C-alpha positions as a Markdown table, in Angstrom:
| # | Residue | x | y | z |
|---|---|---|---|---|
| 1 | Met | 108.1 | 120.7 | 149.2 |
| 2 | Ser | 107.2 | 117.0 | 149.5 |
| 3 | Ser | 107.0 | 115.1 | 146.2 |
| 4 | Asp | 103.6 | 113.6 | 145.8 |
| 5 | Gly | 103.2 | 113.3 | 142.1 |
| 6 | Val | 99.6 | 114.7 | 142.2 |
| 7 | Thr | 99.0 | 117.7 | 140.1 |
| 8 | Gly | 95.2 | 117.9 | 140.4 |
| 9 | Gly | 92.1 | 115.7 | 140.1 |
| 10 | Ile | 89.7 | 114.1 | 142.5 |
| 11 | Leu | 90.5 | 112.8 | 145.9 |
| 12 | Pro | 88.7 | 111.8 | 149.2 |
| 13 | Val | 88.4 | 114.8 | 151.4 |
| 14 | Leu | 88.9 | 114.7 | 155.2 |
| 15 | Thr | 87.0 | 117.4 | 157.1 |
| 16 | Asp | 87.8 | 118.6 | 160.6 |
| 17 | Met | 86.6 | 121.6 | 162.5 |
| 18 | Ala | 89.6 | 121.9 | 164.9 |
| 19 | Thr | 92.6 | 121.2 | 162.7 |
| 20 | Val | 94.2 | 123.3 | 160.0 |
| 21 | Leu | 96.7 | 121.1 | 158.3 |
| 22 | Phe | 99.9 | 122.8 | 156.9 |
| 23 | Pro | 102.4 | 121.4 | 154.5 |
| 24 | Gly | 105.1 | 119.6 | 156.6 |
| 25 | Met | 102.7 | 119.2 | 159.6 |
| 26 | Arg | 102.3 | 115.7 | 161.2 |
| 27 | Trp | 98.9 | 114.9 | 162.4 |
| 28 | Ser | 97.7 | 111.9 | 164.5 |
| 29 | Leu | 94.0 | 111.5 | 163.8 |
| 30 | Pro | 92.0 | 109.1 | 166.1 |
| 31 | Leu | 89.6 | 107.2 | 163.9 |
| 32 | Arg | 86.4 | 107.7 | 166.0 |
| 33 | Glu | 84.1 | 109.2 | 163.3 |
| 34 | Asn | 82.5 | 107.1 | 160.5 |
| 35 | His | 83.3 | 109.6 | 157.8 |
| 36 | His | 87.0 | 109.8 | 158.9 |
| 37 | Cys | 87.2 | 106.0 | 158.7 |
| 38 | Ser | 85.6 | 105.9 | 155.3 |
| 39 | Thr | 87.9 | 108.6 | 153.9 |
| 40 | Ile | 91.1 | 107.0 | 155.2 |
| 41 | Arg | 90.0 | 103.6 | 153.9 |
| 42 | Ser | 89.3 | 105.1 | 150.4 |
| 43 | Ala | 92.6 | 107.0 | 150.4 |
| 44 | Val | 94.7 | 103.9 | 151.3 |
| 45 | Ala | 92.8 | 101.5 | 149.0 |
| 46 | Ser | 92.5 | 103.6 | 145.9 |
| 47 | His | 94.7 | 106.7 | 146.1 |
| 48 | Asp | 98.1 | 105.5 | 147.4 |
| 49 | Gly | 97.2 | 107.0 | 150.8 |
| 50 | Val | 96.7 | 110.5 | 149.4 |
| 51 | Leu | 93.7 | 112.7 | 150.4 |
| 52 | Ala | 92.8 | 116.3 | 150.8 |
| 53 | Val | 92.2 | 117.9 | 154.2 |
| 54 | Phe | 89.8 | 120.9 | 154.5 |
| 55 | Thr | 88.8 | 122.7 | 157.7 |
| 56 | Ala | 85.1 | 123.1 | 158.5 |
| 57 | Arg | 84.0 | 126.6 | 159.7 |
| 58 | Ala | 81.7 | 125.4 | 162.5 |
| 59 | Lys | 81.1 | 122.2 | 164.6 |
| 60 | Lys | 77.4 | 121.9 | 163.9 |
| 61 | Thr | 78.1 | 121.6 | 160.2 |
| 62 | Ala | 81.5 | 119.9 | 160.2 |
| 63 | Ser | 80.4 | 117.3 | 157.7 |
| 64 | Asn | 78.7 | 119.9 | 155.4 |
| 65 | Arg | 81.0 | 120.3 | 152.4 |
| 66 | Tyr | 79.6 | 123.7 | 151.6 |
| 67 | Asn | 80.8 | 125.0 | 154.9 |
| 68 | Leu | 84.4 | 124.2 | 154.3 |
| 69 | Tyr | 87.2 | 126.7 | 153.7 |
| 70 | Glu | 88.2 | 126.9 | 150.1 |
| 71 | Val | 91.9 | 126.4 | 150.7 |
| 72 | Gly | 93.1 | 123.1 | 152.2 |
| 73 | Thr | 96.1 | 120.8 | 152.1 |
| 74 | Leu | 97.0 | 117.7 | 150.1 |
| 75 | Ala | 98.1 | 115.0 | 152.6 |
| 76 | Arg | 99.3 | 111.4 | 152.8 |
| 77 | Val | 98.4 | 108.7 | 155.3 |
| 78 | Thr | 101.8 | 107.4 | 156.3 |
| 79 | Asn | 100.7 | 104.8 | 158.8 |
| 80 | Leu | 97.8 | 103.2 | 160.6 |
| 81 | Val | 98.4 | 102.2 | 164.2 |
| 82 | Arg | 96.3 | 100.6 | 166.9 |
| 83 | Cys | 96.8 | 101.4 | 170.6 |
| 84 | Ser | 97.8 | 98.3 | 172.5 |
| 85 | Cys | 96.0 | 99.3 | 175.7 |
| 86 | Cys | 92.6 | 100.6 | 174.4 |
| 87 | Gly | 92.5 | 99.3 | 170.8 |
| 88 | Glu | 91.8 | 102.7 | 169.3 |
| 89 | Ala | 93.0 | 103.1 | 165.7 |
| 90 | Thr | 94.9 | 106.2 | 164.7 |
| 91 | Ala | 95.9 | 107.5 | 161.2 |
| 92 | Gln | 99.3 | 109.1 | 160.9 |
| 93 | Ile | 99.0 | 111.9 | 158.3 |
| 94 | Val | 101.5 | 114.4 | 156.9 |
| 95 | Gly | 100.7 | 117.6 | 155.0 |
| 96 | Leu | 102.2 | 117.8 | 151.5 |
| 97 | Arg | 101.1 | 121.1 | 149.9 |
| 98 | Arg | 98.3 | 123.7 | 149.7 |
| 99 | Val | 95.4 | 123.1 | 147.4 |
| 100 | Arg | 92.2 | 125.0 | 146.4 |
| 101 | Ala | 88.9 | 123.2 | 146.1 |
| 102 | Ile | 87.1 | 123.6 | 142.8 |
| 103 | Ser | 84.2 | 121.1 | 143.3 |
| 104 | Phe | 82.8 | 118.6 | 145.7 |
| 105 | Ala | 80.8 | 115.4 | 145.3 |
| 106 | Asp | 79.2 | 112.8 | 147.6 |
| 107 | Lys | 80.6 | 109.3 | 147.7 |
| 108 | Asp | 78.7 | 107.0 | 150.1 |
| 109 | Asp | 79.4 | 108.3 | 153.6 |
| 110 | Phe | 82.3 | 110.7 | 152.7 |
| 111 | His | 83.1 | 113.4 | 150.2 |
| 112 | Leu | 85.3 | 113.7 | 147.1 |
| 113 | Val | 87.0 | 117.0 | 146.2 |
| 114 | Gly | 88.2 | 118.3 | 142.9 |
| 115 | Phe | 91.2 | 120.5 | 143.5 |
| 116 | Thr | 94.1 | 122.4 | 142.0 |
| 117 | Pro | 97.5 | 122.9 | 143.7 |
| 118 | Ile | 98.5 | 126.4 | 144.9 |
| 119 | Ala | 102.0 | 127.2 | 143.8 |
| 120 | Asp | 104.2 | 129.6 | 145.8 |
| 121 | His | 105.6 | 132.5 | 143.7 |
| 122 | Ser | 109.3 | 132.6 | 143.1 |
| 123 | Glu | 111.0 | 134.8 | 145.7 |
| 124 | Asp | 114.6 | 135.9 | 146.5 |
| 125 | Pro | 116.4 | 132.7 | 147.9 |
| 126 | Glu | 118.4 | 134.9 | 150.3 |
| 127 | Thr | 115.3 | 136.5 | 151.8 |
| 128 | Ile | 113.6 | 133.1 | 152.3 |
| 129 | Gly | 116.8 | 131.6 | 153.7 |
| 130 | Ala | 117.1 | 134.4 | 156.3 |
| 131 | Leu | 113.5 | 134.0 | 157.3 |
| 132 | Val | 113.8 | 130.3 | 157.6 |
| 133 | Ser | 116.9 | 130.7 | 159.9 |
| 134 | Ala | 115.1 | 133.3 | 162.0 |
| 135 | Val | 112.1 | 131.1 | 162.5 |
| 136 | Arg | 114.3 | 128.1 | 163.4 |
| 137 | Asp | 116.3 | 130.2 | 165.9 |
| 138 | Ala | 113.0 | 131.4 | 167.5 |
| 139 | Ala | 111.9 | 127.8 | 167.9 |
| 140 | Thr | 115.2 | 126.9 | 169.5 |
| 141 | Thr | 115.0 | 129.8 | 171.9 |
| 142 | Met | 111.5 | 128.9 | 172.9 |
| 143 | Asn | 112.7 | 125.3 | 173.6 |
| 144 | Arg | 115.5 | 126.6 | 175.8 |
| 145 | Leu | 113.1 | 128.7 | 177.8 |
| 146 | Phe | 110.6 | 125.8 | 178.1 |
| 147 | Pro | 112.7 | 122.6 | 177.8 |
| 148 | Arg | 110.1 | 120.4 | 179.4 |
| 149 | Cys | 107.2 | 121.6 | 177.2 |
| 150 | Arg | 106.3 | 119.0 | 174.6 |
| 151 | Tyr | 105.2 | 121.7 | 172.1 |
| 152 | Thr | 108.5 | 123.6 | 172.1 |
| 153 | Thr | 110.6 | 120.4 | 172.1 |
| 154 | Arg | 108.7 | 118.9 | 169.2 |
| 155 | Ala | 108.7 | 122.2 | 167.2 |
| 156 | Asn | 112.4 | 122.6 | 167.6 |
| 157 | Glu | 113.1 | 119.0 | 166.6 |
| 158 | Tyr | 110.8 | 119.0 | 163.6 |
| 159 | Gly | 111.9 | 122.5 | 162.5 |
| 160 | Arg | 115.5 | 121.3 | 162.2 |
| 161 | Met | 114.5 | 118.3 | 160.2 |
| 162 | Val | 112.6 | 119.8 | 157.3 |
| 163 | Asn | 114.4 | 120.8 | 154.1 |
| 164 | Ala | 111.7 | 122.7 | 152.1 |
| 165 | Pro | 111.0 | 126.2 | 153.3 |
| 166 | Glu | 107.3 | 125.8 | 152.6 |
| 167 | Asp | 107.2 | 122.9 | 155.0 |
| 168 | Leu | 108.7 | 124.8 | 158.0 |
| 169 | Leu | 105.5 | 126.3 | 159.4 |
| 170 | Gly | 103.9 | 122.9 | 159.5 |
| 171 | Ala | 106.9 | 121.5 | 161.3 |
| 172 | Ile | 106.8 | 124.1 | 164.0 |
| 173 | Ile | 103.1 | 124.7 | 164.1 |
| 174 | Asp | 102.9 | 123.5 | 167.8 |
| 175 | Leu | 104.3 | 126.9 | 168.8 |
| 176 | Leu | 101.1 | 128.5 | 167.4 |
| 177 | Phe | 98.7 | 126.0 | 169.2 |
| 178 | Tyr | 97.0 | 128.9 | 171.0 |
| 179 | Leu | 95.8 | 130.6 | 167.7 |
| 180 | Pro | 92.0 | 130.2 | 166.9 |
| 181 | Val | 91.2 | 128.0 | 163.9 |
| 182 | Ala | 90.2 | 131.0 | 161.8 |
| 183 | Glu | 93.6 | 132.6 | 162.4 |
| 184 | Arg | 95.5 | 129.5 | 161.5 |
| 185 | Gln | 93.4 | 129.2 | 158.4 |
| 186 | Arg | 94.2 | 132.8 | 157.5 |
| 187 | Leu | 97.9 | 131.9 | 157.9 |
| 188 | Leu | 97.6 | 128.9 | 155.6 |
| 189 | Glu | 96.0 | 131.0 | 152.9 |
| 190 | Met | 98.5 | 133.9 | 153.1 |
| 191 | Asp | 100.7 | 134.6 | 150.1 |
| 192 | Pro | 103.6 | 134.7 | 149.3 |
| 193 | Leu | 105.7 | 132.3 | 151.5 |
| 194 | Ser | 107.7 | 135.2 | 152.9 |
| 195 | Ala | 104.5 | 136.7 | 154.2 |
| 196 | Arg | 103.6 | 133.5 | 156.1 |
| 197 | Leu | 107.1 | 133.2 | 157.5 |
| 198 | Glu | 107.2 | 136.9 | 158.6 |
| 199 | Trp | 103.8 | 136.6 | 160.2 |
| 200 | Ala | 104.9 | 133.5 | 162.2 |
| 201 | Leu | 108.2 | 135.2 | 163.2 |
| 202 | His | 106.3 | 138.2 | 164.5 |
| 203 | Glu | 104.1 | 135.9 | 166.6 |
| 204 | Phe | 107.1 | 134.1 | 168.0 |
| 205 | Gln | 108.8 | 137.4 | 168.8 |
| 206 | Lys | 105.7 | 138.5 | 170.8 |
| 207 | Gln | 105.9 | 135.3 | 172.8 |
| 208 | Leu | 109.6 | 135.8 | 173.5 |
| 209 | Asp | 109.1 | 139.4 | 174.5 |
| 210 | Arg | 106.4 | 138.3 | 177.0 |
| 211 | Cys | 108.7 | 135.7 | 178.4 |
| 212 | Ile | 111.6 | 138.1 | 178.8 |
| 213 | Thr | 109.6 | 141.1 | 180.3 |
| 214 | Ser | 107.4 | 139.0 | 182.5 |
| 215 | Pro | 108.7 | 135.4 | 182.7 |
| 216 | Pro | 107.1 | 132.7 | 184.9 |
| 217 | Lys | 109.1 | 131.9 | 188.0 |
| 218 | Arg | 110.5 | 128.7 | 186.4 |
| 219 | Val | 111.9 | 130.7 | 183.4 |
| 220 | Gln | 113.1 | 133.5 | 185.7 |
| 221 | Leu | 115.3 | 131.0 | 187.6 |
| 222 | Thr | 116.7 | 129.7 | 184.3 |
| 223 | Leu | 117.6 | 133.2 | 183.1 |
| 224 | Leu | 119.4 | 133.9 | 186.4 |
| 225 | His | 121.7 | 131.0 | 185.9 |
C-alpha cells in the first residue's frame, strides 16, 4: 500500500462518472471541466496534492455529491503536464487506498469530503501471494496473446512493478476496461482483498478461455507457431 500519511479528515473530492479509481491505478485526467480544475488546484495548493476520488452514478448528476458512490479512493496528483501541440492540461493521478465518505460540503465550485480509510483485514500471506502470482501470470499470458495491444502491454508492465498486493488490481485494471462502471465499483467495494483478486482472476480466465477456444485469426497464427 502506498504511504500517504493521511488517516482521515477533509479533502477536495474529484467526481467522475466514467472512472473508478483503484489503489495503484494511474489516471491521466484532461482538465476540461471547471470543477476538475478547481479540485486539482485546491489539492496541489493546500493538501500536498492529495484528494479523494468518487464515482458518480449517472452523467446527468455527475456533479451532485448526493449521487456519488459511498466508497472511493484516496489519490495524489503526481504531475501536471500541458500538451505541446494542443495546449491541453492534464493531471497525472495515482490511486493510494480505499476510503469511505462520511460527509460532504460545498466549497466554491467544488466539493470537500470527510472520509475514513477502509482497511483490509489480515489474511494468510501465502494465500494472497499465490493469488498475486496467478493474477500477474494471467496478465503476462494476455500480453503474449495480444503483444500489440496497449491495454495488455501496460497491464503486464505495471503489474510487475507494484509491490503491495492491494495495489495490483489498479495496476492491471486495463485488462478489465470492458466492465461497466457499476461492476468496477462493485469490485472496488468488495472485501476482503482475496475476494477482489479471486474475482479478477476469474474474469481473466474467462477471457483466456475465449481466446483459446475461439481465437481471432491473428492469435490463431501465433498459437500455431
